[in-house]
N, CA, C and O atoms as CSV, one atom per row, in Angstrom:
chain,resi,resn,atom,element,x,y,z
A,1,UNK,N,N,-15.308,-11.429,-42.608
A,1,UNK,CA,C,-14.312,-10.850,-41.731
A,1,UNK,C,C,-14.900,-9.623,-41.039
A,1,UNK,O,O,-15.555,-8.797,-41.674
A,2,UNK,N,N,-14.666,-9.515,-39.760
A,2,UNK,CA,C,-15.177,-8.387,-38.982
A,2,UNK,C,C,-14.444,-7.094,-39.352
A,2,UNK,O,O,-13.311,-7.108,-39.834
A,3,UNK,N,N,-15.133,-5.988,-39.108
A,3,UNK,CA,C,-14.622,-4.655,-39.399
A,3,UNK,C,C,-14.823,-3.805,-38.148
A,3,UNK,O,O,-15.922,-3.763,-37.595
A,4,UNK,N,N,-13.771,-3.131,-37.702
A,4,UNK,CA,C,-13.899,-2.209,-36.581
A,4,UNK,C,C,-14.532,-0.926,-37.106
A,4,UNK,O,O,-13.979,-0.262,-37.983
A,5,UNK,N,N,-15.688,-0.587,-36.564
A,5,UNK,CA,C,-16.413,0.609,-37.007
A,5,UNK,C,C,-16.095,1.746,-36.041
A,5,UNK,O,O,-16.332,1.647,-34.837
A,6,UNK,N,N,-15.555,2.823,-36.596
A,6,UNK,CA,C,-15.137,3.985,-35.824
A,6,UNK,C,C,-16.346,4.852,-35.463
A,6,UNK,O,O,-17.415,4.752,-36.064
A,7,UNK,N,N,-16.140,5.688,-34.480
A,7,UNK,CA,C,-17.173,6.593,-33.980
A,7,UNK,C,C,-17.781,7.449,-35.087
A,7,UNK,O,O,-18.989,7.686,-35.091
A,8,UNK,N,N,-16.969,7.906,-36.010
A,8,UNK,CA,C,-17.461,8.807,-37.058
A,8,UNK,C,C,-18.541,8.156,-37.911
A,8,UNK,O,O,-19.490,8.827,-38.317
A,9,UNK,N,N,-18.416,6.886,-38.186
A,9,UNK,CA,C,-19.416,6.169,-38.991
A,9,UNK,C,C,-20.685,5.955,-38.175
A,9,UNK,O,O,-21.790,6.206,-38.657
A,10,UNK,N,N,-20.524,5.490,-36.935
A,10,UNK,CA,C,-21.693,5.301,-36.063
A,10,UNK,C,C,-22.433,6.620,-35.897
A,10,UNK,O,O,-23.662,6.661,-35.955
A,11,UNK,N,N,-21.689,7.690,-35.693
A,11,UNK,CA,C,-22.303,8.996,-35.470
A,11,UNK,C,C,-23.150,9.419,-36.663
A,11,UNK,O,O,-24.258,9.928,-36.494
A,12,UNK,N,N,-22.636,9.212,-37.849
A,12,UNK,CA,C,-23.394,9.551,-39.046
A,12,UNK,C,C,-24.710,8.787,-39.084
A,12,UNK,O,O,-25.753,9.355,-39.408
A,13,UNK,N,N,-24.663,7.514,-38.756
A,13,UNK,CA,C,-25.848,6.667,-38.857
A,13,UNK,C,C,-26.816,6.822,-37.684
A,13,UNK,O,O,-28.028,6.701,-37.867
A,14,UNK,N,N,-26.303,7.085,-36.489
A,14,UNK,CA,C,-27.154,7.038,-35.298
A,14,UNK,C,C,-27.503,8.380,-34.685
A,14,UNK,O,O,-28.618,8.561,-34.197
A,15,UNK,N,N,-26.600,9.300,-34.700
A,15,UNK,CA,C,-26.811,10.524,-33.937
A,15,UNK,C,C,-27.352,11.682,-34.746
A,15,UNK,O,O,-28.139,12.480,-34.236
A,16,UNK,N,N,-26.961,11.781,-35.948
A,16,UNK,CA,C,-27.367,12.939,-36.746
A,16,UNK,C,C,-28.812,12.785,-37.176
A,16,UNK,O,O,-29.267,11.687,-37.498
A,17,UNK,N,N,-29.526,13.897,-37.176
A,17,UNK,CA,C,-30.935,13.828,-37.548
A,17,UNK,C,C,-31.079,13.524,-39.031
A,17,UNK,O,O,-30.423,14.121,-39.884
A,18,UNK,N,N,-31.950,12.584,-39.299
A,18,UNK,CA,C,-32.293,12.169,-40.660
A,18,UNK,C,C,-31.082,11.882,-41.550
A,18,UNK,O,O,-30.889,12.564,-42.556
A,19,UNK,N,N,-30.261,10.882,-41.199
A,19,UNK,CA,C,-29.154,10.562,-42.104
A,19,UNK,C,C,-29.703,10.085,-43.447
A,19,UNK,O,O,-30.744,9.431,-43.510
A,20,UNK,N,N,-29.007,10.414,-44.487
A,20,UNK,CA,C,-29.420,10.014,-45.826
A,20,UNK,C,C,-29.344,8.497,-45.928
A,20,UNK,O,O,-28.250,7.934,-45.905
A,21,UNK,N,N,-30.506,7.815,-46.041
A,21,UNK,CA,C,-30.471,6.349,-46.094
A,21,UNK,C,C,-29.764,5.827,-47.346
A,21,UNK,O,O,-29.394,4.655,-47.404
A,22,UNK,N,N,-29.579,6.676,-48.331
A,22,UNK,CA,C,-28.897,6.272,-49.552
A,22,UNK,C,C,-27.388,6.502,-49.457
A,22,UNK,O,O,-26.639,6.135,-50.363
A,23,UNK,N,N,-26.956,7.102,-48.374
A,23,UNK,CA,C,-25.533,7.341,-48.188
A,23,UNK,C,C,-24.773,6.023,-48.287
A,23,UNK,O,O,-25.167,5.022,-47.690
A,24,UNK,N,N,-23.689,6.034,-49.042
A,24,UNK,CA,C,-22.866,4.824,-49.182
A,24,UNK,C,C,-22.348,4.360,-47.832
A,24,UNK,O,O,-22.245,3.160,-47.579
A,25,UNK,N,N,-22.026,5.300,-46.974
A,25,UNK,CA,C,-21.485,4.951,-45.664
A,25,UNK,C,C,-22.552,4.276,-44.807
A,25,UNK,O,O,-22.303,3.230,-44.208
A,26,UNK,N,N,-23.737,4.874,-44.751
A,26,UNK,CA,C,-24.824,4.295,-43.964
A,26,UNK,C,C,-25.223,2.940,-44.536
A,26,UNK,O,O,-25.449,1.990,-43.788
A,27,UNK,N,N,-25.308,2.852,-45.848
A,27,UNK,CA,C,-25.664,1.571,-46.480
A,27,UNK,C,C,-24.618,0.501,-46.174
A,27,UNK,O,O,-24.964,-0.659,-45.947
A,28,UNK,N,N,-23.361,0.879,-46.169
A,28,UNK,CA,C,-22.308,-0.093,-45.876
A,28,UNK,C,C,-22.370,-0.528,-44.416
A,28,UNK,O,O,-22.196,-1.710,-44.120
A,29,UNK,N,N,-22.613,0.400,-43.508
A,29,UNK,CA,C,-22.766,0.020,-42.109
A,29,UNK,C,C,-23.945,-0.935,-41.945
A,29,UNK,O,O,-23.843,-1.930,-41.227
A,30,UNK,N,N,-25.046,-0.641,-42.596
A,30,UNK,CA,C,-26.213,-1.536,-42.523
A,30,UNK,C,C,-25.858,-2.926,-43.048
A,30,UNK,O,O,-26.280,-3.930,-42.475
A,31,UNK,N,N,-25.092,-2.990,-44.127
A,31,UNK,CA,C,-24.675,-4.292,-44.666
A,31,UNK,C,C,-23.800,-5.038,-43.668
A,31,UNK,O,O,-23.990,-6.232,-43.437
A,32,UNK,N,N,-22.846,-4.332,-43.079
A,32,UNK,CA,C,-21.967,-4.966,-42.101
A,32,UNK,C,C,-22.768,-5.489,-40.906
A,32,UNK,O,O,-22.482,-6.568,-40.387
A,33,UNK,N,N,-23.752,-4.734,-40.480
A,33,UNK,CA,C,-24.604,-5.169,-39.369
A,33,UNK,C,C,-25.386,-6.415,-39.758
A,33,UNK,O,O,-25.408,-7.394,-39.012
A,34,UNK,N,N,-26.028,-6.384,-40.920
A,34,UNK,CA,C,-26.817,-7.546,-41.376
A,34,UNK,C,C,-25.970,-8.806,-41.473
A,34,UNK,O,O,-26.451,-9.905,-41.193
A,35,UNK,N,N,-24.709,-8.650,-41.868
A,35,UNK,CA,C,-23.823,-9.800,-42.062
A,35,UNK,C,C,-22.972,-10.107,-40.829
A,35,UNK,O,O,-22.013,-10.874,-40.909
A,36,UNK,N,N,-23.324,-9.506,-39.690
A,36,UNK,CA,C,-22.628,-9.764,-38.415
A,36,UNK,C,C,-21.121,-9.540,-38.537
A,36,UNK,O,O,-20.329,-10.322,-38.011
A,37,UNK,N,N,-20.733,-8.488,-39.221
A,37,UNK,CA,C,-19.317,-8.206,-39.431
A,37,UNK,C,C,-18.810,-7.018,-38.627
A,37,UNK,O,O,-17.654,-6.623,-38.778
A,38,UNK,N,N,-19.650,-6.444,-37.778
A,38,UNK,CA,C,-19.252,-5.269,-37.000
A,38,UNK,C,C,-18.487,-5.694,-35.757
A,38,UNK,O,O,-18.936,-6.552,-34.997
A,39,UNK,N,N,-17.337,-5.087,-35.565
A,39,UNK,CA,C,-16.562,-5.264,-34.338
A,39,UNK,C,C,-16.658,-3.957,-33.552
A,39,UNK,O,O,-16.346,-2.885,-34.071
A,40,UNK,N,N,-17.092,-4.058,-32.302
A,40,UNK,CA,C,-17.244,-2.879,-31.435
A,40,UNK,C,C,-16.113,-2.859,-30.415
A,40,UNK,O,O,-15.708,-3.894,-29.887
A,41,UNK,N,N,-15.623,-1.676,-30.158
A,41,UNK,CA,C,-14.626,-1.481,-29.100
A,41,UNK,C,C,-15.251,-0.609,-28.011
A,41,UNK,O,O,-15.989,0.330,-28.308
A,42,UNK,N,N,-14.953,-0.925,-26.756
A,42,UNK,CA,C,-15.473,-0.153,-25.638
A,42,UNK,C,C,-15.206,1.345,-25.746
A,42,UNK,O,O,-16.099,2.142,-25.457
A,43,UNK,N,N,-14.000,1.753,-26.154
A,43,UNK,CA,C,-13.752,3.189,-26.283
A,43,UNK,C,C,-14.630,3.865,-27.340
A,43,UNK,O,O,-14.963,5.041,-27.194
A,44,UNK,N,N,-15.008,3.151,-28.391
A,44,UNK,CA,C,-15.917,3.710,-29.395
A,44,UNK,C,C,-17.299,3.863,-28.778
A,44,UNK,O,O,-17.953,4.891,-28.952
A,45,UNK,N,N,-17.742,2.837,-28.056
A,45,UNK,CA,C,-19.039,2.902,-27.364
A,45,UNK,C,C,-19.060,4.121,-26.427
A,45,UNK,O,O,-20.042,4.862,-26.380
A,46,UNK,N,N,-17.960,4.313,-25.684
A,46,UNK,CA,C,-17.883,5.437,-24.756
A,46,UNK,C,C,-17.968,6.771,-25.496
A,46,UNK,O,O,-18.681,7.676,-25.061
A,47,UNK,N,N,-17.248,6.896,-26.607
A,47,UNK,CA,C,-17.303,8.147,-27.382
A,47,UNK,C,C,-18.719,8.420,-27.873
A,47,UNK,O,O,-19.179,9.562,-27.836
A,48,UNK,N,N,-19.406,7.388,-28.329
A,48,UNK,CA,C,-20.758,7.577,-28.840
A,48,UNK,C,C,-21.732,8.016,-27.747
A,48,UNK,O,O,-22.613,8.842,-27.986
A,49,UNK,N,N,-21.570,7.466,-26.566
A,49,UNK,CA,C,-22.487,7.782,-25.470
A,49,UNK,C,C,-22.126,9.079,-24.748
A,49,UNK,O,O,-22.979,9.699,-24.114
A,50,UNK,N,N,-20.871,9.484,-24.845
A,50,UNK,CA,C,-20.445,10.708,-24.176
A,50,UNK,C,C,-21.085,11.919,-24.837
A,50,UNK,O,O,-21.133,12.027,-26.062
A,51,UNK,N,N,-21.567,12.811,-24.013
A,51,UNK,CA,C,-22.139,14.049,-24.528
A,51,UNK,C,C,-23.608,13.964,-24.881
A,51,UNK,O,O,-24.194,14.962,-25.300
A,52,UNK,N,N,-24.220,12.801,-24.722
A,52,UNK,CA,C,-25.661,12.697,-24.962
A,52,UNK,C,C,-26.350,13.247,-23.711
A,52,UNK,O,O,-26.345,12.615,-22.654
A,53,UNK,N,N,-26.929,14.411,-23.849
A,53,UNK,CA,C,-27.465,15.118,-22.678
A,53,UNK,C,C,-28.798,14.576,-22.195
A,53,UNK,O,O,-29.061,14.545,-20.993
A,54,UNK,N,N,-29.627,14.156,-23.109
A,54,UNK,CA,C,-30.965,13.686,-22.749
A,54,UNK,C,C,-30.889,12.241,-22.250
A,54,UNK,O,O,-30.482,11.354,-23.001
A,55,UNK,N,N,-31.275,11.990,-20.995
A,55,UNK,CA,C,-31.179,10.632,-20.457
A,55,UNK,C,C,-31.958,9.592,-21.270
A,55,UNK,O,O,-31.502,8.457,-21.411
A,56,UNK,N,N,-33.104,9.957,-21.798
A,56,UNK,CA,C,-33.889,9.004,-22.596
A,56,UNK,C,C,-33.156,8.666,-23.891
A,56,UNK,O,O,-33.129,7.508,-24.310
A,57,UNK,N,N,-32.564,9.671,-24.519
A,57,UNK,CA,C,-31.804,9.430,-25.738
A,57,UNK,C,C,-30.567,8.594,-25.443
A,57,UNK,O,O,-30.205,7.719,-26.230
A,58,UNK,N,N,-29.914,8.859,-24.308
A,58,UNK,CA,C,-28.761,8.075,-23.879
A,58,UNK,C,C,-29.161,6.606,-23.747
A,58,UNK,O,O,-28.469,5.720,-24.247
A,59,UNK,N,N,-30.279,6.357,-23.072
A,59,UNK,CA,C,-30.730,4.976,-22.869
A,59,UNK,C,C,-31.071,4.294,-24.191
A,59,UNK,O,O,-30.742,3.124,-24.383
A,60,UNK,N,N,-31.728,5.014,-25.106
A,60,UNK,CA,C,-32.059,4.422,-26.418
A,60,UNK,C,C,-30.790,4.042,-27.172
A,60,UNK,O,O,-30.708,2.961,-27.755
A,61,UNK,N,N,-29.804,4.931,-27.160
A,61,UNK,CA,C,-28.550,4.664,-27.855
A,61,UNK,C,C,-27.803,3.519,-27.182
A,61,UNK,O,O,-27.259,2.649,-27.863
A,62,UNK,N,N,-27.772,3.512,-25.846
A,62,UNK,CA,C,-27.108,2.435,-25.108
A,62,UNK,C,C,-27.721,1.079,-25.448
A,62,UNK,O,O,-27.004,0.093,-25.615
A,63,UNK,N,N,-29.039,1.033,-25.550
A,63,UNK,CA,C,-29.725,-0.222,-25.889
A,63,UNK,C,C,-29.382,-0.642,-27.321
A,63,UNK,O,O,-29.088,-1.812,-27.566
A,64,UNK,N,N,-29.417,0.295,-28.259
A,64,UNK,CA,C,-29.065,-0.034,-29.647
A,64,UNK,C,C,-27.647,-0.588,-29.744
A,64,UNK,O,O,-27.405,-1.592,-30.414
A,65,UNK,N,N,-26.723,0.072,-29.075
A,65,UNK,CA,C,-25.328,-0.364,-29.135
A,65,UNK,C,C,-25.102,-1.667,-28.376
A,65,UNK,O,O,-24.121,-2.370,-28.620
A,66,UNK,N,N,-26.003,-1.987,-27.461
A,66,UNK,CA,C,-25.892,-3.224,-26.700
A,66,UNK,C,C,-25.953,-4.472,-27.566
A,66,UNK,O,O,-25.555,-5.550,-27.125
A,67,UNK,N,N,-26.438,-4.343,-28.771
A,67,UNK,CA,C,-26.494,-5.479,-29.699
A,67,UNK,C,C,-25.106,-5.886,-30.182
A,67,UNK,O,O,-24.939,-6.947,-30.783
A,68,UNK,N,N,-24.111,-5.039,-29.918
A,68,UNK,CA,C,-22.752,-5.288,-30.395
A,68,UNK,C,C,-21.819,-5.480,-29.207
A,68,UNK,O,O,-21.437,-4.503,-28.562
A,69,UNK,N,N,-21.445,-6.721,-28.908
A,69,UNK,CA,C,-20.546,-6.944,-27.774
A,69,UNK,C,C,-19.168,-6.351,-28.041
A,69,UNK,O,O,-18.698,-6.308,-29.178
A,70,UNK,N,N,-18.542,-5.901,-26.977
A,70,UNK,CA,C,-17.203,-5.324,-27.104
A,70,UNK,C,C,-16.167,-6.396,-27.406
A,70,UNK,O,O,-16.169,-7.472,-26.808
A,71,UNK,N,N,-15.294,-6.085,-28.332
A,71,UNK,CA,C,-14.136,-6.917,-28.599
A,71,UNK,C,C,-13.169,-6.682,-27.429
A,71,UNK,O,O,-12.881,-5.541,-27.067
A,72,UNK,N,N,-12.683,-7.764,-26.855
A,72,UNK,CA,C,-11.808,-7.648,-25.687
A,72,UNK,C,C,-10.483,-6.989,-26.057
A,72,UNK,O,O,-9.870,-7.304,-27.078
A,73,UNK,N,N,-10.068,-6.077,-25.207
A,73,UNK,CA,C,-8.766,-5.436,-25.362
A,73,UNK,C,C,-7.811,-6.052,-24.345
A,73,UNK,O,O,-8.196,-6.363,-23.218
A,74,UNK,N,N,-6.566,-6.221,-24.763
A,74,UNK,CA,C,-5.543,-6.811,-23.897
A,74,UNK,C,C,-4.358,-5.846,-23.814
A,74,UNK,O,O,-4.278,-4.868,-24.558
A,75,UNK,N,N,-3.451,-6.142,-22.901
A,75,UNK,CA,C,-2.293,-5.268,-22.689
A,75,UNK,C,C,-1.549,-4.981,-23.991
A,75,UNK,O,O,-1.098,-3.857,-24.212
A,76,UNK,N,N,-1.419,-5.982,-24.848
A,76,UNK,CA,C,-0.705,-5.794,-26.112
A,76,UNK,C,C,-1.348,-4.698,-26.962
A,76,UNK,O,O,-0.645,-3.962,-27.655
A,77,UNK,N,N,-2.678,-4.581,-26.916
A,77,UNK,CA,C,-3.357,-3.535,-27.684
A,77,UNK,C,C,-2.938,-2.153,-27.198
A,77,UNK,O,O,-2.689,-1.258,-28.006
A,78,UNK,N,N,-2.858,-1.976,-25.893
A,78,UNK,CA,C,-2.479,-0.681,-25.333
A,78,UNK,C,C,-1.014,-0.364,-25.606
A,78,UNK,O,O,-0.660,0.784,-25.873
A,79,UNK,N,N,-0.172,-1.379,-25.538
A,79,UNK,CA,C,1.251,-1.185,-25.832
A,79,UNK,C,C,1.456,-0.833,-27.302
A,79,UNK,O,O,2.242,0.057,-27.629
A,80,UNK,N,N,0.754,-1.527,-28.179
A,80,UNK,CA,C,0.858,-1.234,-29.610
A,80,UNK,C,C,0.301,0.152,-29.910
A,80,UNK,O,O,0.853,0.876,-30.738
A,81,UNK,N,N,-0.785,0.524,-29.246
A,81,UNK,CA,C,-1.344,1.870,-29.436
A,81,UNK,C,C,-0.312,2.933,-29.067
A,81,UNK,O,O,-0.163,3.930,-29.773
A,82,UNK,N,N,0.392,2.721,-27.970
A,82,UNK,CA,C,1.427,3.672,-27.568
A,82,UNK,C,C,2.562,3.708,-28.587
A,82,UNK,O,O,3.091,4.775,-28.899
A,83,UNK,N,N,2.931,2.543,-29.103
A,83,UNK,CA,C,3.976,2.471,-30.122
A,83,UNK,C,C,3.531,3.208,-31.383
A,83,UNK,O,O,4.311,3.960,-31.968
A,84,UNK,N,N,2.278,2.997,-31.806
A,84,UNK,CA,C,1.748,3.701,-32.982
A,84,UNK,C,C,1.740,5.211,-32.750
A,84,UNK,O,O,2.099,5.985,-33.636
A,85,UNK,N,N,1.329,5.618,-31.557
A,85,UNK,CA,C,1.328,7.042,-31.205
A,85,UNK,C,C,2.735,7.612,-31.367
A,85,UNK,O,O,2.918,8.657,-31.991
A,86,UNK,N,N,3.727,6.922,-30.802
A,86,UNK,CA,C,5.114,7.391,-30.864
A,86,UNK,C,C,5.636,7.424,-32.290
A,86,UNK,O,O,6.321,8.368,-32.684
A,87,UNK,N,N,5.313,6.398,-33.063
A,87,UNK,CA,C,5.751,6.328,-34.463
A,87,UNK,C,C,5.194,7.505,-35.254
A,87,UNK,O,O,5.920,8.165,-35.998
A,88,UNK,N,N,3.910,7.757,-35.089
A,88,UNK,CA,C,3.282,8.844,-35.843
A,88,UNK,C,C,3.749,10.210,-35.354
A,88,UNK,O,O,3.992,11.115,-36.153
A,89,UNK,N,N,3.870,10.351,-34.057
A,89,UNK,CA,C,4.330,11.629,-33.517
A,89,UNK,C,C,5.731,11.967,-34.004
A,89,UNK,O,O,6.047,13.135,-34.231
A,90,UNK,N,N,6.572,10.950,-34.164
A,90,UNK,CA,C,7.950,11.167,-34.631
A,90,UNK,C,C,8.000,11.768,-36.027
A,90,UNK,O,O,8.987,12.405,-36.395
A,91,UNK,N,N,6.938,11.570,-36.806
A,91,UNK,CA,C,6.888,12.149,-38.156
A,91,UNK,C,C,5.885,13.302,-38.234
A,91,UNK,O,O,5.483,13.718,-39.321
A,92,UNK,N,N,5.488,13.813,-37.062
A,92,UNK,CA,C,4.643,15.005,-37.021
A,92,UNK,C,C,3.162,14.759,-37.152
A,92,UNK,O,O,2.410,15.696,-37.423
A,93,UNK,N,N,2.712,13.527,-36.970
A,93,UNK,CA,C,1.287,13.206,-37.080
A,93,UNK,C,C,0.708,13.027,-35.685
A,93,UNK,O,O,1.181,12.202,-34.903
A,94,UNK,N,N,-0.320,13.810,-35.384
A,94,UNK,CA,C,-0.984,13.741,-34.087
A,94,UNK,C,C,-2.268,12.920,-34.198
A,94,UNK,O,O,-2.903,12.865,-35.251
A,95,UNK,N,N,-2.624,12.296,-33.100
A,95,UNK,CA,C,-3.880,11.551,-33.039
A,95,UNK,C,C,-4.252,11.323,-31.598
A,95,UNK,O,O,-3.436,11.504,-30.695
A,96,UNK,N,N,-5.487,10.926,-31.387
A,96,UNK,CA,C,-5.949,10.691,-30.021
A,96,UNK,C,C,-5.556,9.293,-29.559
A,96,UNK,O,O,-5.298,8.404,-30.371
A,97,UNK,N,N,-5.516,9.118,-28.255
A,97,UNK,CA,C,-5.235,7.794,-27.708
A,97,UNK,C,C,-6.275,6.791,-28.173
A,97,UNK,O,O,-5.938,5.645,-28.471
A,98,UNK,N,N,-7.529,7.204,-28.238
A,98,UNK,CA,C,-8.584,6.297,-28.689
A,98,UNK,C,C,-8.355,5.877,-30.134
A,98,UNK,O,O,-8.511,4.703,-30.469
A,99,UNK,N,N,-7.989,6.821,-30.991
A,99,UNK,CA,C,-7.743,6.471,-32.391
A,99,UNK,C,C,-6.614,5.459,-32.518
A,99,UNK,O,O,-6.713,4.508,-33.294
A,100,UNK,N,N,-5.542,5.659,-31.761
A,100,UNK,CA,C,-4.437,4.708,-31.840
A,100,UNK,C,C,-4.795,3.361,-31.218
A,100,UNK,O,O,-4.270,2.330,-31.640
A,101,UNK,N,N,-5.675,3.354,-30.230
A,101,UNK,CA,C,-6.141,2.090,-29.662
A,101,UNK,C,C,-6.994,1.333,-30.680
A,101,UNK,O,O,-6.903,0.109,-30.777
A,102,UNK,N,N,-7.812,2.046,-31.428
A,102,UNK,CA,C,-8.588,1.429,-32.511
A,102,UNK,C,C,-7.637,0.809,-33.528
A,102,UNK,O,O,-7.828,-0.328,-33.959
A,103,UNK,N,N,-6.618,1.566,-33.903
A,103,UNK,CA,C,-5.632,1.059,-34.865
A,103,UNK,C,C,-4.952,-0.204,-34.341
A,103,UNK,O,O,-4.824,-1.190,-35.067
A,104,UNK,N,N,-4.522,-0.175,-33.096
A,104,UNK,CA,C,-3.796,-1.306,-32.524
A,104,UNK,C,C,-4.670,-2.542,-32.418
A,104,UNK,O,O,-4.230,-3.643,-32.749
A,105,UNK,N,N,-5.911,-2.373,-31.957
A,105,UNK,CA,C,-6.814,-3.513,-31.812
A,105,UNK,C,C,-7.113,-4.140,-33.165
A,105,UNK,O,O,-7.138,-5.364,-33.295
A,106,UNK,N,N,-7.339,-3.303,-34.171
A,106,UNK,CA,C,-7.608,-3.817,-35.518
A,106,UNK,C,C,-6.362,-4.487,-36.090
A,106,UNK,O,O,-6.451,-5.556,-36.695
A,107,UNK,N,N,-5.221,-3.869,-35.902
A,107,UNK,CA,C,-3.956,-4.384,-36.439
A,107,UNK,C,C,-3.659,-5.785,-35.893
A,107,UNK,O,O,-3.318,-6.696,-36.648
A,108,UNK,N,N,-3.793,-5.942,-34.581
A,108,UNK,CA,C,-3.468,-7.229,-33.949
A,108,UNK,C,C,-4.368,-8.351,-34.463
A,108,UNK,O,O,-3.949,-9.507,-34.528
A,109,UNK,N,N,-5.577,-8.016,-34.819
A,109,UNK,CA,C,-6.553,-9.026,-35.252
A,109,UNK,C,C,-6.690,-9.115,-36.772
A,109,UNK,O,O,-7.519,-9.868,-37.283
A,110,UNK,N,N,-5.875,-8.345,-37.489
A,110,UNK,CA,C,-5.952,-8.293,-38.959
A,110,UNK,C,C,-7.341,-7.883,-39.442
A,110,UNK,O,O,-7.882,-8.471,-40.378
A,111,UNK,N,N,-7.906,-6.875,-38.798
A,111,UNK,CA,C,-9.214,-6.351,-39.174
A,111,UNK,C,C,-9.030,-4.988,-39.836
A,111,UNK,O,O,-8.051,-4.285,-39.584
A,112,UNK,N,N,-9.976,-4.637,-40.675
A,112,UNK,CA,C,-9.945,-3.302,-41.260
A,112,UNK,C,C,-10.748,-2.344,-40.373
A,112,UNK,O,O,-11.497,-2.766,-39.492
A,113,UNK,N,N,-10.571,-1.056,-40.628
A,113,UNK,CA,C,-11.237,0.001,-39.859
A,113,UNK,C,C,-12.119,0.792,-40.814
A,113,UNK,O,O,-11.656,1.257,-41.856
A,114,UNK,N,N,-13.399,0.944,-40.453
A,114,UNK,CA,C,-14.347,1.716,-41.237
A,114,UNK,C,C,-14.502,3.070,-40.543
A,114,UNK,O,O,-15.040,3.151,-39.438
A,115,UNK,N,N,-14.031,4.117,-41.190
A,115,UNK,CA,C,-14.014,5.451,-40.586
A,115,UNK,C,C,-14.207,6.532,-41.628
A,115,UNK,O,O,-13.944,6.328,-42.813
A,116,UNK,N,N,-14.665,7.670,-41.175
A,116,UNK,CA,C,-14.725,8.875,-42.004
A,116,UNK,C,C,-13.632,9.862,-41.602
A,116,UNK,O,O,-13.462,10.902,-42.238
A,117,UNK,N,N,-12.905,9.535,-40.558
A,117,UNK,CA,C,-11.860,10.390,-40.002
A,117,UNK,C,C,-10.597,10.274,-40.853
A,117,UNK,O,O,-9.984,9.210,-40.927
A,118,UNK,N,N,-10.221,11.365,-41.485
A,118,UNK,CA,C,-9.068,11.363,-42.382
A,118,UNK,C,C,-7.738,11.155,-41.662
A,118,UNK,O,O,-6.734,10.844,-42.302
A,119,UNK,N,N,-7.720,11.321,-40.338
A,119,UNK,CA,C,-6.490,11.049,-39.587
A,119,UNK,C,C,-6.030,9.609,-39.811
A,119,UNK,O,O,-4.829,9.344,-39.866
A,120,UNK,N,N,-6.971,8.686,-39.937
A,120,UNK,CA,C,-6.612,7.284,-40.110
A,120,UNK,C,C,-5.859,7.042,-41.418
A,120,UNK,O,O,-5.036,6.129,-41.498
A,121,UNK,N,N,-6.132,7.847,-42.436
A,121,UNK,CA,C,-5.381,7.730,-43.694
A,121,UNK,C,C,-3.925,8.098,-43.475
A,121,UNK,O,O,-3.028,7.486,-44.054
A,122,UNK,N,N,-3.695,9.095,-42.640
A,122,UNK,CA,C,-2.317,9.491,-42.327
A,122,UNK,C,C,-1.646,8.426,-41.460
A,122,UNK,O,O,-0.469,8.123,-41.659
A,123,UNK,N,N,-2.375,7.861,-40.508
A,123,UNK,CA,C,-1.809,6.798,-39.663
A,123,UNK,C,C,-1.396,5.606,-40.520
A,123,UNK,O,O,-0.337,5.012,-40.320
A,124,UNK,N,N,-2.256,5.271,-41.479
A,124,UNK,CA,C,-2.040,4.086,-42.324
A,124,UNK,C,C,-0.671,4.114,-42.990
A,124,UNK,O,O,-0.046,3.067,-43.161
A,125,UNK,N,N,-0.210,5.271,-43.358
A,125,UNK,CA,C,1.077,5.391,-44.038
A,125,UNK,C,C,2.250,4.962,-43.158
A,125,UNK,O,O,3.330,4.661,-43.665
A,126,UNK,N,N,2.039,4.933,-41.838
A,126,UNK,CA,C,3.154,4.685,-40.928
A,126,UNK,C,C,2.983,3.466,-40.026
A,126,UNK,O,O,3.961,2.989,-39.449
A,127,UNK,N,N,1.762,2.956,-39.894
A,127,UNK,CA,C,1.560,1.852,-38.943
A,127,UNK,C,C,0.897,0.616,-39.555
A,127,UNK,O,O,0.635,-0.355,-38.846
A,128,UNK,N,N,0.631,0.640,-40.828
A,128,UNK,CA,C,0.197,-0.573,-41.517
A,128,UNK,C,C,-1.226,-1.028,-41.255
A,128,UNK,O,O,-1.527,-2.213,-41.395
A,129,UNK,N,N,-2.114,-0.105,-40.876
A,129,UNK,CA,C,-3.517,-0.483,-40.714
A,129,UNK,C,C,-4.196,-0.573,-42.074
A,129,UNK,O,O,-3.692,-0.041,-43.064
A,130,UNK,N,N,-5.326,-1.238,-42.118
A,130,UNK,CA,C,-6.120,-1.373,-43.341
A,130,UNK,C,C,-7.433,-0.661,-43.128
A,130,UNK,O,O,-8.098,-0.875,-42.115
A,131,UNK,N,N,-7.818,0.186,-44.071
A,131,UNK,CA,C,-9.078,0.912,-43.973
A,131,UNK,C,C,-10.130,0.230,-44.843
A,131,UNK,O,O,-9.855,-0.213,-45.958
A,132,UNK,N,N,-11.327,0.160,-44.305
A,132,UNK,CA,C,-12.464,-0.439,-45.005
A,132,UNK,C,C,-13.144,0.643,-45.839
A,132,UNK,O,O,-13.395,1.746,-45.352
A,133,UNK,N,N,-13.432,0.329,-47.064
A,133,UNK,CA,C,-14.088,1.282,-47.967
A,133,UNK,C,C,-15.552,0.893,-48.151
A,133,UNK,O,O,-15.882,-0.289,-48.248
A,134,UNK,N,N,-16.423,1.894,-48.199
A,134,UNK,CA,C,-17.839,1.642,-48.489
A,134,UNK,C,C,-17.950,1.170,-49.934
A,134,UNK,O,O,-17.315,1.716,-50.836
A,135,UNK,N,N,-18.763,0.153,-50.130
A,135,UNK,CA,C,-18.923,-0.421,-51.480
A,135,UNK,C,C,-19.632,0.527,-52.425
A,135,UNK,O,O,-19.842,0.194,-53.591
């Protein structure tokens, strides 16, 4: 089963200098990649590429991420993301539009989300998403 990998996990593995190869998170991402279980979303790709100042580094990252085709988003994903945003906001939980779009896309496809962002734990209590845990 595919897993939507959030920006925080990709960032740990790809952007930070010398990530600990023994990290459970990095090891789990590597396993998901080897087993073709990674689901990429365009907004995650955009977040990862945004802010990369060095054009050569941008191109290297763009090429690496090119191995993962984007999962198609449809109108229902955006509508559900807005509904999730409203549901969470009604109980005092804030989140970004991208985070709620990740939740909606995963929810519609019955996929789990692999993230280090604790906001998703709060979302889960109100919108029924499933979080993927590193083994």
